N, C-alpha and C positions, 0 to 999 in steps of 0.2 A: 596730926590725925590720917590725914589721905596716905602716908604711906602706910602705917597699921593696917587702914582698909586694904592696899594693896597685896601686903604681904600676907593676910587673912586671907583674901580672893578665893583661892582653890578650895578653901573647906566648903563644902556642900552637904555633909551628912552629920555635921553638927549643929545645933542651933540652941540661941540662948533660953529660948522658950518654945512650947511647942502651942503654949494655946495661940500664937500667931505663928502661922506658917511662913515658912522662909525667912527667919528671923536669923539669918548668919551671920559671924561675926562680925564676916564685911558689910553686911547691910546695915548693923548695927550701927557700927564706926558711921558708917553714912550718912547714915539718918543725924546723928547727932551733928556730922559736920554742917550738913541740912541746915539745921534747927539754928546752931550758931551763927552762919551766913545770915541767916533772915532775922535773929536777933539783933544784928548789929549791923544791917540797914544795907548787907554789902548790895550794892547794885545791882551789878553784871549776873551774879543768882538769882536775885529778884525779877529780872530781867530774861532770862534764859527759862525762866518756872512760868513765867507769865504767856509770853512768846509762843513757847512748846504747847501750855497746856489750850490757851485757845486754838491753837490750829489742830492739836489732835481731839478737842472735843466735837468741833467744826465736822469735823471729818466723822466722826462718831454720829453727830444728829442729822449728817444726811443718809446714814443707813438706817442710825431707828424709824426717822421720816417715812421711808420705805418700806420698811414693816407695817405701819401703820395705815399706810395709803393701797399697797399690793402686798399684803401679808401669803409666804410660799403656800404653795397648792402641795410641792412633796415631802412624804413621809420624811422626815428627818427623825427617826427613832433607831437608826442604827449610828447616827451621829454619837461623840464622845462628850458631851456638855459636862463643864467644869463645874458650876455650879449646881444644888439639886433640885432649885425650880421643874417646873412640868415641860414638858418640852415642847409645848404648845406657847408658852412665857417668851418670847424671842424679843419683848420691850425692854431695855432697861435690866437684862441679867445681874446677881450679884457680882458675879466672876467681873463684870468690868469696873468696879471698883478695885479689889483685891489686885488684881493683875496690873491694871494701870500705875498703881502705887508702887508696883515692882518696877515698872518700867520706868516710871520718874527718877527713883533713887539711882540705876545705871544712866542714864540720862547726866543724871548729877555729876555723877561720877564722872564721865565721859569729861561735863565742863571741865571739873577741877582739875583730870587730866593734861588736858588742853593747856590750862592758865600756868601750873606747875613747869610741864614743858615750854612752855615757853620764855618764863623767868631763869629756870636752870638751866635747859638743854635735857636731854635724853638718858645720858650717860647713867645716873644715877637710878633712873626708872628701872632702866635695861636689867642692872645689875641687882636692883631689889627684888623685882619679877622673878628672874633666875635661881637668886638664892632663894626665894618661896616655894619655886616648882621640884627644886632640890630637897627642903623638908621635905614636902609634899609625899614626892618618890621614897622619901626614906623610910617615911611611913608607910609606907605600899610596901614597902622590900621587906620589913620587919616581920609585917602581917606573913609575907613571903614563906620569909624563910621560917618561920613558925610554925606553918602548917606542915612545913616537909616535916620539922623535929619530932611534933607532936603530934598532927593531924586534924588540932582543934583548929575555930577561930579567937584570933586573939584579937580584932577589933574591940579597944574598952573604949572608945571616944564617941565613936559615932551614936548619936539621940535621935533624931530627926525622922517624926511621922509625916508619913504623906497620907491622906485621906483618913478611912478607921481604922484602920490597925496594919497599915504597911510600914513597918521598920525599912529608912532608907540604909543602907550600908549592909546592901545584899551581897551573901557569901555564896558567892560561884565558884565549883571547881572542873576541872576537867583533865582528864588521862590522856597524855601524850607518851606516845613510846614505852607505856606500860609504866610510867610513874605518874599520880595522882598529885597534880599543885593546884593552888588556887589562882583563881584567875585576878591579876592585877589590879584591884582598885583602890584603893589608898581610902582617904575622906572625900571623894568624889561621891561614893554612893553606890557606885554599879563599872564595871567594866567599860562598858561604853564611853558615861560618860569620864570617866580617867581616860581613856583616847584622847578624848575630843580635848580635855584641857590639854595635856600633853604638846598636840598634833601641833599648832603654830609655833610651840614656844622649840622644835623639833626643827620645823620649817627656816624658822629664821635664823636658829644656830648655826643651817649650813652657809646662808651668805654671812655672818658675821665669822667663817670662816675659822671656827671653833672645834675640828674636827673629832677629838676626842670626845667631846659632850656631844656633838651630834650621832656618832654612834652608839654612845651608852642610853640616850633618849629613842633612837631607832630601836636597841632591844628590848627597852621599857615597854615601848609600844607594843611589840608584836608577843612581849609577856598577858599583854590583855586580854588575848585569844578573842577581841572585838572585830565585827566589822566594820566599826567606825576608822580603826584603825587601819585595816585591810585598803578600806575606800580612800582612805586618809592621805595614806604611803603613793598608794596609784598616781592620785590627783594631783598629787606635789609633784612627783616624777613628770608626768604629762605637761604640767607645766613648767618644770624647769626646762624641760625638753621646747618646749613653745619659747620662751620668751629668754634663752639664752645660748651663749654658742655650744659647738659641738656636740653638735644632736646625735649626730649617727655612732661616736663614740661613747657618750652616755648609757644607746641603747643597748648596745652590743656588751657595754660591762653590767649593766644590770642584769641580763640576759644570761649573762654568766653567772651572775652570783648567785641568782635563782638556782638556775643549775647546780651550780658548786653544794647550796647547801641543800637541794633535795636529794643530790646522790652522798654526801659525807652524812647528811641527820634522813636517810631514807623514808624511815618510822615515823619520827616526827613528823617530818614538815607532812607527811602522807596524811596525819592525823588532823593538821594543824588545818589543811588545805580543803580537807574532808569537812571538819567542822565549818569552815565560811564558807566552801560553795554548797553544804544543804541548806544554809540562812538564804543564799542567793538563788538559790533554784525552786524556794519555799519547801523544802524538804523536813525543816526543821520547825518548830513551834513557834520561835519567835519571827523569823520568815513568812510564814504564811499570816501570820497577827499583822503583823507592818503591811503587807498588801492587801490585806483586809479592811484593814482600817483607812490604807490610801484609796483603795476604790469607792469606800463610803463616803465618806467626807468629800471625795473630789466630782461623786455623781449630785450629792446634797448642795455643793457650791455653784457646779453647772444649771442645775435645773432652777437656778434662783432668775428672779426678774433682771432687768439690765440692772437698775441702780445698783441691786446688791452684788450684782457680777463685779461693778466696778469699782464696791466700797464695802463688801461682804457684810456681816451682821453686826457684827461688833466686837472691839479689841477684848481679847481676855474670852472668849464665849465659849469655845469648842479646844483641845488639845487631840493629836491626832497622832501616829506614831511617826510621822515628819514633817520636817518646817514648813514644806511646800503648800502641802493640803490646808494645813495649821492656818495659815498666812493670809490662803484664799478664802476660806470660811469668814473668817474674822476681819480681815482688812481690805477683803477683795483684789481683782487684778491692778490698780492703781497704788494700793498699798504695798504690795510684791515690789512692782514696779520702784517704790520709794525706795526700800529694803536694800534692794540692789545696788541701785544707785548710792546709796550708800555707804556700802562697803568697796564700791570699785571706783567714784568716781575722781579722786585723788589723784589717784596713778594718772592718768588722763590729762590732767590738769598740770602735772609736775613737768618742769623741762629737761631738768639735770638727772635720768632715771640711773643710779647707781647701784650697784650692787643690793645695798642695802636696804634701798626703796625698793629695787623689784623684789626680794627677800618679805619684806611687808605686804606687796600685793600678793604676791604668793602666799601669805600667808592667811591674810584677809578673805582670798580667794578661797584659798583651800576650805577652810573656816565655813564659806558662807555655802560653797555646795553640802559637804557635808551635813550643816542645817536644815538644808532643805531637803535631803535624799533620806536622814537618818536621823539627825536630833534635834527635835520641837525646840530647842532651848535659846531665849533668848533675851536672858538675865543674867546668864555667866556672865561675870566682871571681866574678862580675860577676852572676850568678844570685842568690849567696848573698850578695854586698853590695847588692843591693836589696832581699830581703829583711829582712837587717839594718836599713835603712834606715827599713824599713815597721816589723819589729815593736818596734824602738825608739821610733819614734813610740808605738805601743800602750803598751808598760812606763811611757814619760814620763807617758802620759797614766792610769795607772793609779795611777803614785807619786803625780801630783799628786791624785788622787781621794781616796788614801788619805791624803795631809797633810793635806788637808780637812776631812776627818771625822773626823781627831785633832786638829784645830785647835777643830773644832766642842764635841767631848765634853771637852776644856780647858776649852773657855768657857762651855757652856752650866753646871755648877754656880753658877757666877759667877752668873751671868742669875738662875738659880734662888734662889739666896740673896736679891738684892735684892729678888722679886718677893715672896719670905716676908718680906722685912721689911717693906714698903711695903702688900703687898697679902696679909697673914695669913690662911689659909684657916679659916672658922671651922668649928671642931669641935662 
């Protein structure tokens, strides 16, 4: 069941039913797996759920206590709340329940992955993940080429409805060098989420030394024409320069690649760069919307009392257009620090940093930065997959160290006896 959940993980624009928001194929399978584990009284998953729930609810109750004792005085009318209660109703909003359930599902997914990795290793998980991504991309190219031929949207799978009448599976096109093309989205729902899904797999493929796959995934990322793709590629390059060798050579080659592509495909490159620049420079509708949303949510959090500054107002309360202000408002500064630590800590604890481990860390860090800057998604399964892979390497390293120390402790008395026999201590 875990393998099925992993295989269907990239599919986010198809749901089993729209009555329950977010009931994707992957989430449905994970819920069944959780229920099965609870019914069979598997101690590990029950322990994880209890410990996580107690810590999570305690954190939430501190924020709620603060709201009751020191109600916010700042006007929060510009903040985008997820549930429909009155803005003045800050105590225990309904969205806390629904968003917390989504979080519990992906935390359980993370736990199941760690158990599988511990028992069977990483190879099967990696192979299945890349197979899943290739199928996911194939559907995106099917849409892309069918639009080139017919000028029509050929997505026949997406059915997920967000809000009242907004259908996920946005059909977006862009004119590149006089050719109208569909922006790649596949079953992610929209181009930015498609790029967000592909990014860590592209990054890791570089460090797995799969050159053809890396080039293919890079081209696929660019065809999404998403700022998230451009941002992710830039972040990957900077991190690669920082954490690996041949820094000067990489900068020169990367600069030459951009220059050559601009010269050879001048008009297409000019329009592509212009589209990205318009968003970044607030000359495009979505860029302006993102900036305004960031400002409103950051101001709402910044004008809170001291307790809400640290603990936020409640998990799942609001959704900004970026992850940073979404987290700050919902879980406060402490919550943001916990989230960042979760992504980054294992790398600094692992002693033997192979290229694979560096690749996992850079993939994770790229995901984290993109989440904080532009993609406020915390429940996407691949986020938890890459974190599970990195944490597994730490636990494996830790268990090896424990076994080594245990072995030394067992062998030490033998050497000590040999020493005393041949070199007795003079008393």
